[in-house]
Structures are given as C-alpha cells and as structure tokens.
C-alpha positions as CSV (number, residue, x, y, z in Angstrom):
1,M,-2.1,-11.8,7.5
2,Q,-3.3,-11.3,3.9
3,Q,-2.0,-14.7,3.0
4,N,-3.9,-16.3,5.8
5,Q,-7.1,-14.6,4.7
6,R,-6.7,-15.8,1.2
7,S,-5.9,-19.3,2.3
8,S,-9.0,-19.6,4.4
9,S,-11.2,-18.0,1.8
10,S,-9.9,-20.3,-0.9
11,G,-10.5,-23.3,1.3
12,S,-14.1,-22.4,1.9
13,S,-14.7,-22.3,-1.9
14,Q,-13.8,-26.0,-2.1
15,S,-16.5,-26.9,0.4
16,P,-19.2,-29.3,-1.0
17,K,-21.9,-27.4,0.9
18,S,-24.3,-25.3,-0.9
19,P,-23.5,-21.5,-1.3
20,Q,-26.3,-20.6,1.1
21,S,-24.6,-22.5,3.9
22,Q,-21.3,-20.8,3.5
23,A,-20.3,-17.5,5.2
24,P,-19.9,-14.7,2.6
25,F,-16.4,-14.5,1.2
26,L,-14.4,-12.6,-1.5
27,S,-10.9,-13.9,-2.2
28,V,-8.6,-12.4,-4.9
29,S,-5.2,-13.4,-6.1
30,V,-2.9,-11.5,-8.5
31,S,-0.4,-13.8,-10.3
32,D,1.4,-14.7,-13.5
33,P,3.0,-11.4,-14.5
34,V,3.6,-11.3,-18.3
35,K,5.5,-8.6,-20.3
36,L,3.6,-7.4,-23.3
37,G,4.6,-4.9,-26.1
38,N,8.0,-3.4,-26.8
39,G,10.0,-0.3,-26.0
40,V,8.1,2.5,-24.2
41,Q,4.8,0.8,-25.0
42,A,5.8,-2.3,-23.0
43,Y,3.8,-3.1,-19.9
44,I,3.2,-6.0,-17.5
45,S,-0.2,-7.8,-17.4
46,Y,-1.4,-9.8,-14.4
47,R,-3.9,-12.7,-14.0
48,V,-6.5,-11.7,-11.4
49,L,-8.5,-14.6,-10.0
50,T,-11.6,-14.0,-7.9
51,K,-13.3,-16.6,-5.8
52,T,-16.6,-15.6,-4.1
53,N,-20.1,-16.7,-3.1
54,L,-21.4,-13.1,-3.1
55,P,-24.7,-12.9,-5.1
56,D,-23.7,-9.7,-6.9
57,Y,-20.9,-11.5,-8.7
58,Q,-21.3,-13.5,-12.0
59,G,-20.2,-16.8,-10.5
60,P,-18.0,-18.5,-7.9
61,E,-14.8,-18.0,-9.9
62,K,-13.6,-15.5,-12.5
63,I,-10.3,-14.8,-14.2
64,V,-9.5,-11.5,-15.8
65,I,-6.3,-9.9,-17.1
66,R,-5.3,-6.5,-15.7
67,R,-2.4,-4.1,-16.0
68,Y,-1.0,-1.6,-13.5
69,N,-3.1,1.3,-14.9
70,D,-6.3,-0.7,-14.2
71,F,-5.3,-0.9,-10.5
72,V,-4.6,2.9,-10.6
73,W,-8.1,3.4,-12.0
74,L,-9.7,1.4,-9.2
75,R,-7.8,3.3,-6.5
76,D,-8.7,6.7,-8.0
77,R,-12.4,5.7,-8.2
78,L,-12.5,4.6,-4.6
79,F,-10.7,7.8,-3.4
80,E,-13.3,9.9,-5.2
81,R,-16.3,8.0,-4.0
82,Y,-15.4,7.0,-0.4
83,K,-14.5,10.1,1.5
84,G,-13.4,9.3,5.1
85,I,-12.1,5.8,4.2
86,F,-8.4,5.1,4.0
87,I,-7.9,3.8,0.5
88,P,-5.1,1.1,0.4
89,P,-1.9,2.3,-1.3
90,L,-0.6,1.0,-4.5
91,P,3.0,-0.3,-4.9
92,E,5.2,2.4,-6.5
93,K,5.8,2.6,-10.2
94,S,9.5,2.4,-11.1
95,A,10.7,5.5,-12.9
96,V,14.0,3.8,-13.9
97,E,13.6,1.9,-17.2
98,K,16.3,-0.7,-16.4
99,F,14.5,-1.8,-13.2
100,R,11.0,-1.6,-14.6
101,F,11.1,-5.2,-16.0
102,S,13.6,-6.8,-13.7
103,A,12.3,-10.1,-12.2
104,E,12.7,-8.8,-8.6
105,F,10.8,-5.5,-9.3
106,I,8.0,-7.4,-11.1
107,E,7.6,-9.8,-8.2
108,M,7.6,-6.9,-5.7
109,R,4.9,-5.1,-7.7
110,R,2.8,-8.3,-8.1
111,Q,2.9,-8.9,-4.3
112,G,2.0,-5.3,-3.7
113,L,-1.0,-5.4,-6.1
114,D,-2.2,-8.6,-4.5
115,I,-2.1,-7.0,-1.0
116,F,-3.8,-3.8,-2.4
117,V,-6.8,-5.6,-4.0
118,N,-7.3,-8.0,-1.0
119,R,-7.3,-5.1,1.4
120,I,-10.2,-3.6,-0.6
121,A,-11.9,-7.0,-0.9
122,S,-11.8,-7.5,2.9
123,H,-13.0,-4.0,3.8
124,P,-16.6,-3.9,4.9
125,Q,-17.5,-0.9,2.8
126,L,-15.1,-1.0,-0.2
127,R,-15.9,-4.7,-0.9
128,Q,-19.4,-3.6,-1.8
129,S,-18.2,-1.1,-4.5
130,D,-19.6,-1.4,-8.0
131,D,-16.1,-0.3,-9.2
132,L,-14.5,-3.3,-7.5
133,R,-17.0,-5.6,-9.1
134,L,-16.3,-4.1,-12.5
135,F,-12.6,-4.4,-12.0
136,L,-12.8,-8.0,-11.0
137,Q,-15.3,-9.1,-13.7
138,A,-15.2,-6.9,-16.8
139,D,-13.3,-8.2,-19.9
140,E,-10.2,-6.4,-21.0
141,E,-11.9,-4.3,-23.7
142,T,-14.6,-3.1,-21.4
143,M,-12.0,-2.2,-18.8
144,E,-9.9,-0.2,-21.3
145,R,-13.0,1.6,-22.6
146,V,-14.1,2.6,-19.1
147,R,-10.7,3.9,-18.3
148,A,-10.6,5.9,-21.5
149,Q,-14.1,7.4,-21.0
150,E,-13.3,8.6,-17.5
151,L,-10.0,10.4,-18.1
152,G,-11.9,13.6,-18.3
153,I,-13.9,13.0,-15.1
154,F,-11.2,11.7,-12.8
155,K,-7.7,13.0,-12.7
156,K,-4.8,11.2,-14.4
157,P,-2.6,9.2,-12.0
158,A,0.2,11.7,-12.1
159,D,-2.2,14.6,-11.4
160,L,-3.8,12.6,-8.6
161,M,-0.4,11.9,-7.0
162,Q,0.4,15.6,-7.2
163,M,-2.9,16.3,-5.6
164,F,-2.1,13.9,-2.7
165,K,1.3,15.7,-2.3
166,D,-0.3,19.1,-2.3
167,M,-2.9,18.0,0.3
168,Q,-0.2,16.4,2.5
169,S,1.9,19.6,2.3
170,K,-1.2,21.7,3.2
171,V,-2.0,19.4,6.2
172,S,1.7,19.5,7.2
173,D,1.6,23.3,7.3
174,V,-1.5,23.2,9.4
175,V,0.1,20.8,11.9
176,L,3.3,22.8,12.1
177,G,1.4,26.0,12.5
178,K,2.6,27.6,9.3
179,E,-1.0,28.2,8.1
180,K,-4.0,29.4,10.1
181,P,-7.1,28.4,8.0
182,V,-10.5,27.3,9.4
183,E,-9.4,24.2,11.2
184,E,-11.1,21.9,13.8
185,S,-9.0,21.6,16.9
186,T,-10.5,18.9,19.1
187,P,-7.9,17.2,21.3
188,E,-8.7,13.8,19.8
189,Y,-8.2,15.1,16.2
190,E,-5.0,16.9,17.1
191,K,-3.6,13.8,18.8
192,M,-4.5,11.7,15.7
193,K,-2.8,14.1,13.3
194,H,0.4,14.3,15.3
195,Y,0.5,10.5,15.7
196,I,0.2,10.0,11.9
197,F,2.9,12.5,11.1
198,E,5.2,11.0,13.7
199,L,4.4,7.5,12.5
200,E,5.3,8.4,8.9
201,E,8.7,9.9,10.1
202,H,9.6,6.8,12.1
203,L,8.5,4.3,9.5
204,A,10.4,6.1,6.8
205,E,13.6,6.0,9.0
206,A,13.1,2.3,9.7
207,Q,12.6,1.6,6.0
208,K,15.8,3.6,5.1
209,H,17.8,1.4,7.4
210,A,16.1,-1.8,6.2
211,F,17.2,-0.8,2.7
212,R,20.8,-0.5,4.0
213,L,20.6,-3.9,5.6
214,V,19.5,-5.4,2.2
215,K,22.4,-3.6,0.5
216,R,24.9,-4.8,3.1
217,H,23.8,-8.4,2.8
218,R,24.2,-8.3,-1.0
219,E,27.6,-6.6,-0.8
220,L,28.9,-9.1,1.7
221,G,27.5,-12.0,-0.4
222,Q,29.3,-10.6,-3.4
223,S,32.5,-10.2,-1.4
224,L,32.3,-13.8,-0.2
225,S,31.8,-15.0,-3.7
226,D,34.8,-13.2,-5.0
227,F,36.9,-14.3,-2.0
228,G,35.8,-17.9,-2.5
229,K,36.9,-17.9,-6.2
230,A,40.3,-16.4,-5.3
231,V,40.9,-18.9,-2.5
232,K,40.0,-21.9,-4.7
233,L,42.5,-20.7,-7.3
234,L,45.1,-20.4,-4.4
235,G,44.2,-24.0,-3.4
236,A,44.9,-25.2,-6.9
237,C,48.4,-23.9,-6.6
238,E,49.1,-25.8,-3.4
239,G,49.3,-29.5,-2.8
240,D,48.3,-32.0,-0.1
241,S,46.3,-30.9,2.9
242,L,46.9,-27.1,2.5
243,G,45.5,-27.1,-1.0
244,K,42.5,-29.1,0.0
245,A,41.8,-26.8,2.9
246,F,42.0,-23.7,0.7
247,T,39.7,-25.3,-1.9
248,E,37.2,-26.2,0.8
249,L,37.4,-22.7,2.3
250,G,36.6,-21.3,-1.1
251,A,33.7,-23.6,-1.6
252,K,32.3,-22.7,1.8
253,S,32.6,-19.0,1.0
254,E,30.8,-19.4,-2.3
255,A,28.0,-21.4,-0.6
256,L,27.6,-18.8,2.1
257,S,27.5,-16.1,-0.6
258,I,24.4,-17.8,-2.0
259,K,22.8,-17.9,1.4
260,L,23.5,-14.2,2.0
261,Q,22.0,-13.3,-1.4
262,A,18.9,-15.4,-0.6
263,E,18.6,-13.7,2.8
264,A,19.0,-10.3,1.1
265,H,16.0,-11.1,-1.2
266,N,14.0,-12.3,1.8
267,L,14.8,-9.1,3.7
268,L,13.7,-7.1,0.7
269,M,10.4,-8.9,0.2
270,N,9.3,-9.6,3.8
271,F,10.8,-6.7,5.7
272,E,11.8,-3.6,3.7
273,E,8.7,-3.8,1.3
274,P,6.2,-4.1,4.2
275,L,7.8,-1.0,5.9
276,K,7.7,0.9,2.6
277,D,4.0,-0.2,2.1
278,Y,3.1,1.3,5.4
279,V,4.9,4.6,4.6
280,R,2.5,4.7,1.6
281,A,-0.4,3.7,3.7
282,V,0.2,6.6,6.1
283,Q,0.3,8.9,3.1
284,S,-3.2,7.6,2.2
285,V,-4.3,8.5,5.8
286,K,-2.9,12.0,5.3
287,A,-4.8,12.4,2.1
288,T,-8.0,11.6,4.0
289,I,-7.0,14.1,6.8
290,A,-6.8,16.7,4.0
291,E,-10.2,15.7,2.8
292,R,-11.6,16.1,6.3
293,A,-10.0,19.5,6.7
294,T,-11.6,20.7,3.4
295,A,-15.0,19.3,4.5
296,F,-14.7,21.1,7.8
297,K,-13.8,24.3,6.2
298,Q,-16.8,24.1,3.8
299,H,-19.1,23.2,6.7
300,C,-17.9,26.3,8.7
301,E,-18.0,28.7,5.8
302,L,-21.5,27.7,4.7
303,S,-22.8,27.8,8.3
304,E,-21.5,31.3,8.7
305,T,-22.9,32.4,5.3
306,V,-26.3,31.0,6.3
307,K,-26.3,33.0,9.5
308,L,-25.5,36.2,7.6
309,K,-28.2,35.4,5.0
310,E,-30.7,34.8,7.8
311,I,-29.9,38.2,9.4
312,N,-30.2,39.9,6.0
313,L,-33.6,38.1,5.4
314,D,-34.9,39.4,8.8
315,K,-34.0,42.9,7.7
316,L,-35.7,42.6,4.4
317,M,-38.8,41.2,6.1
318,L,-39.0,44.2,8.5
319,T,-38.6,46.7,5.7
320,R,-41.0,44.7,3.5
321,S,-38.6,44.8,0.6
322,D,-39.6,43.3,-2.7
323,K,-36.3,41.5,-2.7
324,Y,-37.5,39.4,0.2
325,R,-39.0,36.5,-2.0
326,D,-35.8,36.1,-4.0
327,A,-33.6,36.3,-0.8
328,E,-35.8,33.7,0.9
329,A,-35.4,31.3,-2.0
330,E,-31.6,31.9,-2.0
331,Y,-31.5,31.4,1.8
332,R,-33.4,28.1,1.7
333,E,-31.1,26.8,-1.1
334,L,-28.0,27.8,0.8
335,K,-29.3,26.2,4.0
336,T,-29.9,22.9,2.3
337,E,-26.3,23.1,0.9
338,S,-25.0,23.9,4.4
339,E,-26.9,21.0,6.0
340,E,-25.4,18.7,3.3
341,A,-21.9,20.0,4.0
342,T,-22.4,19.3,7.7
343,R,-23.6,15.8,7.1
344,R,-20.7,15.2,4.7
345,F,-18.2,16.4,7.4
346,E,-19.8,14.3,10.2
347,T,-19.8,11.2,7.9
348,I,-16.0,11.7,7.3
349,V,-15.4,12.0,11.0
350,R,-17.4,8.9,11.8
351,L,-15.7,6.9,9.1
352,M,-12.2,8.1,10.1
353,N,-12.7,7.0,13.7
354,E,-13.7,3.5,12.4
355,E,-10.8,3.5,10.0
356,M,-8.2,4.4,12.6
357,E,-9.2,1.5,14.7
358,R,-9.0,-0.9,11.7
359,F,-5.7,0.7,10.6
360,Q,-4.1,0.1,14.0
361,E,-5.2,-3.5,14.2
362,Q,-4.0,-4.2,10.7
363,K,-0.7,-2.4,11.3
364,T,0.0,-4.3,14.5
365,A,-0.5,-7.7,12.7
366,D,1.4,-6.7,9.6
367,M,4.4,-5.1,11.4
368,G,4.5,-8.0,13.9
369,L,4.8,-10.4,11.0
370,A,7.4,-8.3,9.2
371,F,9.7,-8.1,12.3
372,H,9.2,-11.8,13.1
373,E,10.3,-12.7,9.5
374,F,13.3,-10.4,9.9
375,A,14.4,-12.0,13.2
376,K,13.8,-15.5,11.9
377,G,15.9,-14.8,8.8
378,Q,18.8,-13.4,10.8
379,V,18.8,-16.5,13.1
380,R,18.7,-18.8,10.0
381,L,21.6,-16.9,8.4
382,A,23.7,-16.8,11.6
383,N,23.2,-20.5,12.1
384,S,24.3,-21.3,8.6
385,I,27.4,-19.2,8.8
386,A,28.4,-20.6,12.2
387,E,27.8,-24.2,11.0
388,A,29.9,-23.7,7.9
389,W,32.9,-22.2,9.6
390,R,32.7,-24.6,12.5
391,G,33.0,-27.6,10.2
392,L,36.1,-26.1,8.5
393,L,38.0,-25.2,11.7
394,P,39.5,-28.7,12.4
395,K,41.0,-28.9,8.9
396,L,42.5,-25.4,9.0
397,E,43.8,-26.1,12.5
398,A,45.5,-29.3,11.3
399,C,47.2,-27.3,8.5
400,S,48.5,-24.7,11.0
401,S,49.9,-27.4,13.3
C-alpha cells in the first residue's frame, strides 16, 4: 500500500499543471544505502528524497543524507510531542556485528525506514510536524547539531526503548490484574486493550512460524544444491543415457535450489518482515495506552486534590483565617492544572479513537498484501518444481526400462 501511495504521489509531481491546481502531496523515498567509516564507528547512510507541493517546504524536490540515528531522533521527537497518536515503529537495529552490514539486513532496514517515514508523511497530523520538515530538509551538519543539542532534553534511544518496555510491562500488569492503580475501566477501553494484547500474541506467533518457513526454504535450497553437485559427479562416471540423465537431474536440482533461495528471500522481505513490522506497531500502540493510563491517573489525582482543597478553602473562609488568601491562590493554580490535565486526557482519548480506526484500515490492507504475496510465491515455487521434475520423468523412465 505504501508503494502505491508513493507511485501516485510521484506521478502527480510530474504534472505540467501549476502547483495551485494539484492536490497537496508529500512523497518520500529512502534509497542508496552506503557504508561509511570503519570498525565500531561504521554506519550506513541513506539518500532521502522528498517530493511535495506543500507551501511550508523549500521546494518541490529535496535530497538529504540521513543515518539511522536521525530516524530515531524523529521518532523520539514525535513520541514526545504527539500524545495519543500511534507513532510508526522503526525497523530493529541489529545487535550482531556480522549481520549489521550484510546486504540482506541493509535492504530490510532501508525498506523499513522507507515505510516508517512514509507512514508519518501520510498521517494527517504528523505530516504537519516541524520536526518532520527539519528531518526532510536540513543539511547533515544541522541535523547532527540538533541531535547533539537535544540529548539532554530527550532520552537516548536505548533509554527510550527501556521506557517503552517499562510502560508495556506496567500496562500488561494492569490488564492481567496484577496491579490496581487508578485505572479507567470503560467497556470500550477494556475491549481495545485486550484486543491489542491478543493481537500482539498472535502476530508474534505467526511471525515466528514465518521465520521457520524462510529457514526451511533456505535449508532445502542448500540441500538441493549439494544433491545436484553430487548427482552431476555421479553422471560423469556413467556413460550413455544413464550418465546424461544423472547430469540433467543434477542440473535441475541446482536450478531449483536457486529458485528456493530466491523464494526464501521473497518470503523474508514480503511476508516475515511485514509481520515483524506489525509486532513493533502493536508495541507502539501499547506505549500510547501507557501514556493514556498515566494521563488518566494525573487527571483523577488532580481532580481529587482540587476537591480536598476546595473543602479546606471553605473551612478557612468560615473561620476567617489569615491563611485564606494564600490557600485561595494555591487552589486556583491547582484547579487550572487539573483542568489542563483533564483536557490532556480527553485529547488522548479522542486521538486514540481516531488512531485505532486508521490502524485497523492500514493493518487490513498491509496484512492482506503480505498474505497475498505469500500465497503467490508458494504457487510460483510449486509450479516451478512440478514443471522441472515433470520434464525429467520421461528420460529417467527410459533409463529404468
């Protein structure tokens, strides 16, 4: 679905019509990963191309170079500023050095970063973010300076991920009844929480088996390749029709090995990765649930405190205490803070309701596409295998006769 959005947006940028006649669009592509530096200082940079006709941008097209940490900065900023909105997840960062710069991992990350930034660019609120504009337009030096300046304001990526885990654990305890804090308990909210936790469990299970499918395809491909080599050597020892049949059997096995390896890669990129991406997306939803729980708790605690202050204020007024003036000022300040906390909570609730609807629509489209790609690939592979062996049967049968 993301690819379709990018294609249509890019097509509109080629229109000869004036910008005023075009519908507003913002299209981003992440491409050309390049390894820079050596050893532990090495990292991958990406070419980020933005095409847009939005007036707040510097021009219709802009290219900048970004690294993974820049994408992390953008996500952290959005999470801090847009409470109640499900911030798209980032692709994971490999902790294993030998995989960090493999061609396959780099391509998986590039694809994940492309999806991440386009989800933001297509979101009605997030696309208006000043941070997104900075990310898409600032030169590399400015971007690095901004990141360095804000390390003290926003948590480091590792700290933020730990915060997500802590919040998810806390919400899990609430859902499972291990904790009894101040907690909203409307039927709609309870239903949503249980759905999200159940969805995460089932997605993780499906992703685990998708990983096994990829592994099995690769192992079978390697076995066929080894078998093909052995049978070709056997054919070289034989003469006449039997030797030719063995040689052809080995060649077919090696050809099918290549097809299996290709299908394993296709499964990884178009089936396992989308499932893994939605596991991460559900974790983002859980982080927002935790933010909502915190906002509700603050709203309730401040409301209760205001009531107590109000009772105390009435008592001071009746006794004509000289503390009344100070208590009244404190009461008014606390009441303002309480009203702000209530508005903050209500905003999160409203945004989450909108986000859940958007999340469901996007998930339906993305999961439909992933499972369609899976089925299509399996049909393609099965047909290739059947065709290869079917063509060999008459020659092997002639030898056995």
